[in-house]
N, C-alpha and C positions, 0 to 999 in steps of 0.2 A: 504494500500500500504506500502510496506516495505521501509526502508531507502535506500537500495541499488537500488530499482526500482525508487525511487524519484530522486536519484543522476543520474541514467542513463537517466531518462527523462529530467532532467535539463541540462545534458551535450549535449543533442541533440538540445537544443534551441540555435539559433545563437546569438552571443553577439553583442550588439550595438557598433558601432565604437566609439572610444574615442575622435577622432578629427573630427570636422565638417569642411566642405568645406568653403572657404571664402564666406561670405555673408549669411551663414546659421546661425541659432540660435537654442538653445536647448529649451526644454519645461520649463526648470528652468528659463531661461531668460524671457520667455513669462509670467510665473507666477510672477516673480519679477516685471516686467513692469506693469502687471495688478494690483498688490498690490500697486505700487507707484501711478498709476493713481487713484485708489480708495482712497488713502490717500489724494491726491491733491483735489479730488472732495469733500471729507468730510470736508477738511479745507475750501474749497470754500463755502460749504453750511453753515459752522459756521460763517465765515466772508469772504465776497468776496475779501477784500483787502489782507487778509492773504493767501487765496487760490491763488490769482493772483501772489502774491510774491513767494509763494512756487513753483508754476508752472513755473514762469519765471526764478527761481533760479535752478530748478532741470532739466529742459529740456536740456539746454546746458551740464549739468553734465552727464546726461544719454547718450547723443550723444557721448561725449568724452569718457565715460566709455566703450561703445560698440566699439569705434574705438581703445581704448587702449587694450582691451582684445584681439581683433583680431591681433593687433600688437604684443602682448606678445605671442600669440599662434604661430605666424610666427617665432618669435625669439627663444622662449624657449620651445615650445611644449605644453604640457598639462598645463592648468591653473586651479587651485583648486578654490572652492567656497570662501575660505578665501581670496585668491588673488583677486577675483572678488569684494568682499566686500571692501577690501582695496583700490582697484582701484576706486570704486564708491565713497567711502568716500573722497579720495584725489581729485576726480573730483568735488565733492560738495564744498570742500574748495577752489579749484581753481576757480570755478564758482562764489563763494562769493567774492573772491578777484577781479575777473574781473568786477563784478557788482559794487563793491565799487570803483574801479578805474574809471569806467565809470561815476558813480555819482559825484566823485570828479572833473573829467574833465568837466562834464556838469556844475557844479557849477562855476568853474573858468571861463569857456568860456562864460557863460551867464553873469557873473559879468563884465568881461572885455568888452564884446560887449555893454552891457547896459551903462557902464561908458563912453566908447568912443562915443556912439551915443548921450549921454547927452552933452558931450563936443562939439560935432560937430553940435548939434542942430537938429537932426533928429526928426521927429514926433514919438510919442510913439508907435502907431500901427506898423509902419515900423521897429522900433527898436526891438519890441517884436518878430516879424516874423524873422528878421535877427538873433536875439539871439537864437531863437529856432532852426533854421537851423544849425547855427554854433555849438551850444552845442550838438545837436544830432550827428553831424559828429564827434565832439571831443569825446563824450562818446563812440560811436561805435568804434572809432579808439583805444581809451585806452583799452576797453574791448578786442578787437581783439589782441592787443599787449600782454596783459596778457595771453590770451589763447594760443597765438602762442609761448610764452616763456615756457608754461607748456606742450607743445606737447610731446607725449611719445617718439618719436624718438630722442629727444634732450638728453635724459638721458641714451642712449645706449652708451656703451663703444666700440670703434672701435676694430674689431677682428684682 
């Protein structure tokens, strides 16, 4: 086949649309997600603690990255793969900050509750249950605040 015939044949092939409808994802996203799941499972097989940590760290980052890419597409049009990697990297950093903030809040809340329950003379099992409930609420609240402060729409400049 000559070069001209190959070009004519290629020009008849319809082009894939560059922008996806909201809620759709490309095959590249599917492959990236599959790779990330495989990495998490491999880490989990090596050490369940490391695998669980990576999974708990990366799932909120992946959800935020998908949301951020959709937000960028609405605001700026086409998003390159370099932008996707930058968004996912910043989402991983933000998720790490949220988890660190949650852990710090859990530590402070449980220390305060355990100290107060010792001063008030509560039995130890009741103090532990109350400390767990309060510290989980405090950790989730702190992580939610960090994630809310890092939402993509917060960094948009008004038009």
